[in-house]
C-alpha positions, 0 to 999 in steps of 0.5 A, a space after each residue: 127710738 124715742 117717741 114722736 113729739 105730737 105737733 100742737 095747733 099752737 105751734 102751727 099758729 106760731 109758725 104761721 104767724 096767726 092766732 090759735 083761733 085763726 089757725 083752728 078756723 083755717 084747718 078745721 073749718 068754720 062759719 067764720 071766714 078766713 082768707 084764702 091766703 091765710 088758709 093756704 099758709 096755715 095748712 102749708 105750715 101744718 103739713 110741713 110740721 106734720 100736724 094731725 087735725 083733731 077730728 073731735 075738734 073738727 066735729 065741734 067746729 063744723 057740726 059734723 065729723 069728716 066721715 061718711 057712714 055706710 050701712 050695707 046688708 052683707 059686706 061678704 057679698 061681692 055685690 055690696 063690696 063692689 058698691 062700697 068700693 065705689 063709695 070709698 073711692 068717692 069719699 077718698 077723693 073728697 078727703 073723707 073717711 068711711 065708717 061701715 057697718 053691716 045689718 045682715 038684712 036684720 031690720 032691727 039691727 039696721 035701726 040700731 046702727 043708724 041710731 049709732 051713726 047719728 051719734 057720731 055725726 057723720 057728713 052723710 049716711 048711705 044705706 045700701 040694700 033692698 027694702 022688705 015689703 012688710 018691715 015692722 021697723 020701716 017707720 022707725 028707720 025712716 024716722 031715724 033718718 029723717 031726724 038726722 037729715 033735719 039736723 043737717 045731715 044727708 041721707 042716700 039710699 041705694 035701694 028702691 023707690 019711692 023714697 023721701 031721701 036721695 035715691 040710687 035705684 037699679 032698673 031691676 025690672 027692666 034688666 030681668 025683662 031684657 034677660 028673658 027676651 034674650 034667653 027666649 031669642 036663644 031658643 029657651 022654652 022651659 024656664 025655672 027661677 031660683 029666687 031669693 026671698 020675694 019679700 025683698 023688693 029686689 027679688 020681687 022686681 027681678 021675678 016680675 020683670 023676668 015673667 013679664 019678658 017671657 010673657 012678651 015672648 009668649 011664654 007663661 012662667 008657672 009658679 011650680 017652676 019658681 023655688 025660693 031661698 035665702 038671697 045667698 049662694 047657699 040659698 041658690 044651692 038649696 032652691 036649685 035642689 028643690 027645683 030639680 026634685 020636682 022633676 020639671 022639664 027645664 032648659 034654662 034657669 034664672 037666678 035672681 043674683 049671681 051668687 045664687 046662680 053659683 050655688 045653683 050651678 053646684 046643685 046641678 053638678 051634684 045632680 049629674 047635670 052640666 050648667 050650660 049643657 043640659 040646663 042653661 043658667 043665668 044670674 043678675 049683677 055681673 059681679 067680678 067672678 061671673 066671668 071667671 067661673 066655668 062656664 062663664 055666667 050669663 048675667 045682667 050687668 049692673 055697674 056696681 062701682 058707679 053706683 057707689 060713686 053716684 051715692 057719694 055724689 048725692 051725699 056731697 051735693 047741696 041740693 034741697 029736694 030729694 033726687 033719684 038717679 036711675 041705674 040702667 042695666 044690660 044683658 051679657 050673654 056667656 057660655 052658661 046659656 048656649 043657643 039651642 
């Protein structure tokens, strides 16, 4: 098969009966206006000829590439992949491509990746992930994002406030508090917590909300009933093993993410305990697998795909002041926490 001939902008301009400069403005966008009639004719001609716009040329003309840069903590985690899916759907609808990178929750990597994103001049940068309470790179990261935004870009954080940037914030405290109420109302009395590193604000908020909810039902969460580990499936497995080794009286365990709950469930089974029988087990996030494990996992529902959509809505809007969208949560009771 002979190589395909690449259609040039000059050919599009000639076929549409306009100058090359006009064709460029119609296709690539420009501060100089082109009438809608001409714009439509040029774009229709380009499509008929199979012309592919030069993204580098668009960047020069518009000052930004037709992309959205997304930085997540861990794309292998279903929590982040579900949010990313929502972002991609919104970007696709807006005719934009998504560039994605992962930081593995390493702040120095996050700083460097944001610097790289800035050099690519995307339309927006979306950062998805919990903030650390004590982060030596926090100021540098904020300076990078501020410089990018001052140059005309848009920054959206899917994280915790307060934030100088547009923010999508999950109601972690409220969700964990409501879960505690529901579990006590089902008869739970002796609670343990499998906790991701509490330096991550997501975990600190979920722990605080859960303890508050128990206190409102007359139960004090003791520190010895909290075991901490990595905010992963393996971290949940290790933390649950630690809890079981303390020989505590437990009837229900709350893990601060569904992934940690999955690991905790495995540790229970290896110890000869059935989740949902001897010990109830609950998570947080309602990732897709939470309903398919056995027993189905009680959890706090977070509309992850909607979060991505909200982030894209903020990224593509033209408001001047930073806005915050709060994402409500709701408790879903399943077989892993039976009524006692």
